Structure formats: C-alpha cells, structure tokens
C-alpha positions as CSV (number, residue, x, y, z in Angstrom):
1,X,-4.9,-28.6,-27.2
2,X,-4.0,-31.8,-25.4
3,X,-6.0,-34.6,-24.1
4,X,-5.4,-35.9,-20.6
5,X,-3.2,-38.8,-21.8
6,X,-1.0,-36.6,-23.9
7,X,1.9,-34.6,-22.7
8,X,1.5,-30.9,-23.5
9,X,3.6,-29.6,-26.4
10,X,6.5,-27.2,-25.5
11,X,4.4,-24.6,-27.1
12,X,1.6,-25.0,-24.5
13,X,4.0,-25.4,-21.5
14,X,4.6,-22.1,-19.5
15,X,7.9,-21.4,-17.7
16,X,7.5,-22.4,-14.0
17,X,8.3,-18.6,-13.0
18,X,4.9,-17.6,-14.9
19,X,3.0,-20.5,-14.0
20,X,3.4,-20.2,-10.2
21,X,3.3,-16.3,-10.2
22,X,2.6,-14.9,-6.7
23,X,-0.6,-12.8,-6.4
24,X,1.0,-9.9,-4.8
25,X,4.7,-9.0,-4.7
26,X,5.8,-7.5,-1.6
27,X,7.8,-4.3,-2.1
28,X,11.5,-4.3,-1.5
29,X,12.4,-2.4,1.6
30,X,13.9,0.9,0.9
31,X,17.5,1.0,1.4
32,X,19.2,4.0,2.7
33,X,22.8,5.1,2.1
34,X,24.7,5.3,5.4
35,X,25.1,8.8,7.0
36,X,28.4,10.1,6.1
37,X,30.9,11.4,8.8
38,X,30.6,14.8,7.4
39,X,26.8,14.8,8.0
40,X,27.2,13.3,11.5
41,X,29.7,16.0,12.4
42,X,27.6,18.8,10.9
43,X,24.6,17.5,12.9
44,X,26.7,17.5,16.1
45,X,27.8,21.2,15.6
46,X,24.3,22.2,14.9
47,X,23.1,20.5,17.9
48,X,25.7,22.0,20.2
49,X,24.9,25.4,18.7
50,X,21.3,24.8,19.1
51,X,21.9,23.9,22.8
52,X,24.0,27.1,23.3
53,X,21.1,29.2,21.8
54,X,18.6,27.5,24.2
55,X,20.8,28.2,27.2
56,X,21.8,31.8,26.3
57,X,18.0,32.7,25.5
58,X,17.1,31.2,29.0
59,X,14.5,28.7,27.4
60,X,16.0,26.0,29.6
61,X,15.3,27.7,32.7
62,X,12.3,26.3,34.7
63,X,11.4,29.7,36.1
64,X,10.9,31.1,32.5
65,X,8.6,28.0,31.6
66,X,6.7,28.6,34.8
67,X,6.3,32.3,34.2
68,X,5.0,31.5,30.7
69,X,2.4,29.2,31.8
70,X,1.3,31.8,34.6
71,X,1.1,34.4,31.7
72,X,3.7,36.6,33.8
73,X,6.1,37.3,30.9
74,X,6.0,37.2,27.1
75,X,9.6,35.9,26.8
76,X,8.9,32.4,25.9
77,X,5.9,33.4,23.8
78,X,8.1,35.7,21.7
79,X,10.8,32.8,21.2
80,X,8.0,30.3,20.3
81,X,6.5,32.7,17.8
82,X,9.9,33.2,16.2
83,X,10.4,29.5,16.1
84,X,6.8,29.2,14.4
85,X,7.9,32.0,11.9
86,X,11.3,30.3,11.0
87,X,9.4,27.1,10.6
88,X,6.8,28.6,8.4
89,X,9.5,30.2,6.1
90,X,11.4,26.8,6.0
91,X,8.3,24.8,5.0
92,X,7.7,27.3,2.2
93,X,11.3,27.0,1.0
94,X,11.1,23.3,1.1
95,X,8.0,23.2,-1.2
96,X,9.1,26.1,-3.3
97,X,12.5,24.5,-4.2
98,X,11.3,20.9,-3.9
99,X,14.3,20.1,-1.6
100,X,15.5,16.4,-1.4
101,X,16.5,14.5,1.7
102,X,20.3,14.2,2.0
103,X,20.1,10.6,3.3
104,X,17.6,9.1,0.7
105,X,17.2,11.5,-2.0
106,X,13.6,11.6,-1.8
107,X,11.7,14.8,-2.0
108,X,10.8,16.4,1.4
109,X,7.1,16.6,1.8
110,X,4.9,17.7,4.6
111,X,1.7,15.7,5.1
112,X,-0.5,17.0,7.9
113,X,-2.2,14.4,10.1
114,X,-5.8,14.4,10.7
115,X,-7.5,16.2,13.6
116,X,-8.6,13.7,16.4
117,X,-9.3,13.5,20.2
118,X,-5.8,11.9,20.6
119,X,-4.2,15.4,19.6
120,X,-6.0,17.0,22.6
121,X,-5.2,14.3,25.2
122,X,-1.5,14.1,23.9
123,X,-1.2,18.0,23.9
124,X,-2.6,18.3,27.3
125,X,-0.2,15.5,28.7
126,X,2.7,17.3,26.8
127,X,1.8,20.7,28.2
128,X,1.4,19.2,31.6
129,X,4.9,17.6,31.5
130,X,6.4,20.7,30.2
131,X,5.0,22.8,32.9
132,X,6.1,20.4,35.8
133,X,9.6,19.9,34.4
134,X,10.5,23.0,32.6
135,X,11.4,21.2,29.6
136,X,10.0,20.0,26.2
137,X,12.1,17.4,24.5
138,X,14.8,19.9,22.9
139,X,15.9,21.5,26.1
140,X,16.2,18.5,28.0
141,X,19.7,17.8,26.6
142,X,20.7,21.6,27.1
143,X,19.5,21.3,30.8
144,X,21.7,18.1,31.0
145,X,24.6,19.7,29.3
146,X,24.3,22.8,31.5
147,X,24.6,20.6,34.7
148,X,21.1,20.5,35.8
149,X,21.4,16.6,36.6
150,X,17.8,16.3,37.9
151,X,16.9,16.6,34.1
152,X,18.0,13.0,33.8
153,X,14.7,12.3,35.5
154,X,12.9,14.2,33.0
155,X,14.7,12.4,30.1
156,X,13.9,9.1,31.6
157,X,10.2,10.1,31.8
158,X,10.2,11.3,28.2
159,X,11.8,7.9,27.1
160,X,9.2,5.9,29.4
161,X,6.4,7.9,27.7
162,X,7.8,7.3,24.3
163,X,7.9,3.6,25.0
164,X,4.3,3.5,26.5
165,X,3.0,5.5,23.5
166,X,4.6,2.8,21.0
167,X,3.0,-0.1,23.2
168,X,-0.4,1.6,23.5
169,X,-0.7,3.2,20.2
170,X,-3.3,0.8,18.5
171,X,-5.6,1.3,21.6
172,X,-5.4,5.2,21.5
173,X,-7.9,7.6,19.7
174,X,-7.1,8.0,16.0
C-alpha cells in the first residue's frame, strides 16, 4: 500500500489500457465480402428468367389482377398458391440443411415478426395499391420490361412509399 506522498510501486500500477477500460465496447461492424461477378451474373439471369415466367403466366396483366380481386377467376390464386408451396418447401430445406449465406457465410434463419395492427394497415395499403396498379413489387419490373411504360408511375409510387415508410417507421404501430 502507498501513502498519499509516496509514488506507487511498479507492482501496484496498472497499465493504462486496463486502468481506463471502457464500460461497454461497441461491437465491430460486420464486414461482408464483395459480391462476385459470377453471383451478379447469376442474379441477373435468374431475374430475367423470373420476368419471363411472370410475363408468360400473365401475372403482369392488369386484367388478371383485376379479375382476381373480383373473384372472377382462379388463375392468380393458383399461381400464388404454387408460390406459397415452393416457399414452404424452400424454408424447410433451408432449416433442414442449415444453409449458409453465400455473401456472409452466416446461417440463414427465418425469424417471424410479431403480429400487430400495423400488419393490417400495411396489408390493406399493399392490397389497394396492387388492385389499382395491377402489380406488386416483382411484376413492376416485368411490366416495364414488357413495354408498359405507365408502370414507371407504379415504380415511382413504390419508391415514394418505401421512403415514407422509412421516415415514419418510428411513429407507426408496432
């Protein structure tokens, strides 16, 4: 022990790093590997294929969407049901084989979000926009690619809606 007038011995001194240790250390931001050109090319090819499938199945036609919302035909419901089935099998395979992300290497996990009133509000707005424009986010690009230039207005609306959501997110129901 030292008195107030004596200098502490080297045994009693702590290195500066330990003496001024922060209370909480901020985690390092996760760095992700850059996406390879092969992955980008594969994504482009899959996206073009997806657009062709949407166009050939007539999912991008406004009349098909309109008839779906009026319950005049089952065409869209069958396609949506097929998509749900494929998604269910895909999610099961991801869990079963513990698939990892190609970009980060982390295990892909599905974490369901809690139910709240915002889900109803958002779903209603999404459905209204879908029925008015004849497109949900995926087919917008296929419509533009197919020459339906008015779909640029739909794309602009989707981008504005996304921006507004980001700005108002803290004020929305959770």
